[in-house]
N, C-alpha and C positions, 0 to 999 in steps of 0.2 A: 580587502578580504579574504581569508582561504577557508573553502569550502573542501568538505569532506564526504564522501557515501563509501559504506562499508557492508556487508553483509559478513556478520561474525557467525559464524556457524553456529545451528542450536544457543546463542548465545553462550559457549563453553570458555571462549578464551578470554577473557573480561583483565584478567590480569596482564597477558603480554600485549594485549591492544590498547590498556592506560601506558604500559611501557611506550608503546610503540608512538602514542600522542606524546607521550611527553619528553620520549627522547630522538625519533627520526627528524630530520632537518624538514623534510618535507610534508608532515604532520603536525607537529609542534606549532603551539599558539592558534592552531582551529578556528573560526570563526562562529561555524557551522557544520554540524554534523549529523549527517542522516545515516540512521543504520535500520539494519535490517535482518529479520533471521532471531529476535530479541527476545528474550522472558522480561518477567514484569522487575527483575530485578537488576540486571547489568545495566540498564541504561542510567540507573539512577547512583549506580557506584561509578561509571564513568563521568558523568556531570559533578558528582562531587569530586574525585579526584583533579580536575580541570578547570572547577570551580565557575559551571556553566548551568544556566537553567534547562530545563528537558519537560517533554512530554512523552507518552506511552501508550499505546491502544494494540489488543491485542485484535486477531480475528477469529483466531479459533484455538485449541488446546494441540499440540502437535501429538499424534499419535503414537511417536516412540516414544517420546519424552513425557509427556501427560502434563507438561508446562506448557504456559502461556505462548501463544507462538505471533509476534509483531512488530510492528513498527515505530522507531522512537526519531527524535528532533529534537538536539541539543544546541542551546544557543548561547553565546556571549554577548549578555542582556536579558531580552523578555522573551517569555514562551506565552503568546495568546491561545485562549480556547482553539483546542484543536478538532477538527472535524476527520471523521473515518469514511471514505468512500469504498465500498464492499464494488471490488471488481468483479464482471460477471465471469460462470464458469466455473465447475470446478474439476480436478482434477482426476483423470479417470481413477486412478489406483487409490494414492491418500487422501482424494476428496476434502483438502484442506483450504478454509475461506482466503483467498488474498487481498491484501489491501493495499491502499492509498492512504494516507495519514498526512492531513496538510494543515497549519498552524499560522496565523499571521505573527512574524518576528519583528519586533524593535530590535536591532544589532547594535551592538558597541563593540565597532571592532579597534584590536588592538593597533592597530594602524589609520584611527582615525579619530577626533575629538567629537563629529559629530555623526549620533546618532540615524541609522538606518533603516527603513519602516521596509519590508518586503512578506511576500507569503512565501512558504517551503513546504515544500510535497515531498516524502519518502516513501517510495514506490517498491512492491516487494510483486513480481508477474508470477505468471505460474510457469513452470517447466515447460520443456519442447513436448512433453510428449503430450499435451493438451494440443490437439490441431491447430495448423495458422490460423486459419481465419478466425477461430478463438484467442487466442494471442493478439491477434491485431486488433480484437474487439476490445482487449483489454487496455493496449495502447491508448485506442479511441477514447474510452469512458474517462481516463486522467485528463486527455487532451481536451474533452468536452468540460469535465471542471475544470480544468484551468480558464478555460474560456468565458465560464458563467462566472469565476468569482472575479475574474480581467484586474488582475493587479499588474500595473506596470512596472512594477518590478518584483520578480519571482524568482526560485531555485527548484526545479525538479532534480531528484537524482531516487537512484537507486539500483535494485537487482532486477534488470528486465528480464534475464533470461533469454537474450536473443542468442541462442544457441547457431543460427543461420545468417547469412547477408540477407536473405528475404526478409529475415526477421526484426534486422537490423534496419532495413529499409521500410518496414512498415513504423517502428516505433520514430526514425527520425522524420518521416512522412508527416503522421497523426502531429509532434509535438509541434514541428514547423510550423502546422496549421494551425495551434495555440497561440502564434508569436513567439516560442523556444527555439534557441542556437545552442548547439551541442557543445559545453564549453571542457569536455573532460577530450582526452588524444585519444582521437579515433584509430580505430586498427586496432588497438592496443590488447591484448587477451588478460583478463581478470581470473580466468579459474580454467586447469587442464582436467581434464578426466583420459584415463587409460591412456596417456601420452598425448593426447591430443588437447591441444589450446583453443579457448571459447570468449569472446569476447562478448560477457553480460552485463556486466555494470557500467552507466552510462551517468553523467552531469549537461543537464541543459538551463540554459538562464534564458532572463529576458530584462532588460535593462541595465546591464553590466557587459563589459568588452572582459575576455580575460589576457591575462599577462603571462603566467603561464600554467601550464598541466602534468600529470603525470600519474604514474600509478607506483606504490610501493611493495617490493615483495621482499621475502625472508624475513617475515615478523611472526609465523609460526603460530598466530592466532584464528588462523580458518584456512581454507581450503578456499576462500576468494579474497584480491589482493584490494587493496581499497584503493578508490580512485580520487585526486583531488586538484582543486585548478583554486588558483590566485587570481581575484576577480577586481575590478572596481567599476564604482558609473560611469 
């Protein structure tokens, strides 16, 4: 099964994202897609273009666009009733509510005749202007809920805004505490600002092993690059 996580900046580059999902060899045929920074229109457009089921929830309205600002989960199969986890602590400046979106999935991968039951999480944590201890508190809130749900098979991915090695360690330690292993390519930048690369976007999994993983560049759809992983039970 192929899993992708992508922050599509303000939900604006939908047509280019669809083109990437249908034409790029590392994104085409994705079975599970986790999206962040989405409005309430883009996820359904992508899902319709790719023939996927989907769910979407917003944490707030974006102060600049006035549109809903949230996360989505798209799956080849069926997406069950979602749950929104409101992450603790608001940003110092814009003060927008960040969330994790969780949903049970009955996945029917292209590569398998048998459906796979799992729980998927699409997470968008606050940017690094939030004090480090509050950032880690957001990662901890996700880990605590993953433990509470207790699924033997789960995928956790998203934009965790881990702009430092210290924040990456805090994220990995918390999700490992929840039984999740990082399956995206460690040490690979997914975002560049002022010429400096950052590793902000990650994929974690429990109950799966990773076959291949990577990052796709040159898509023109977002300021973030999508991370992907091919997994098997």
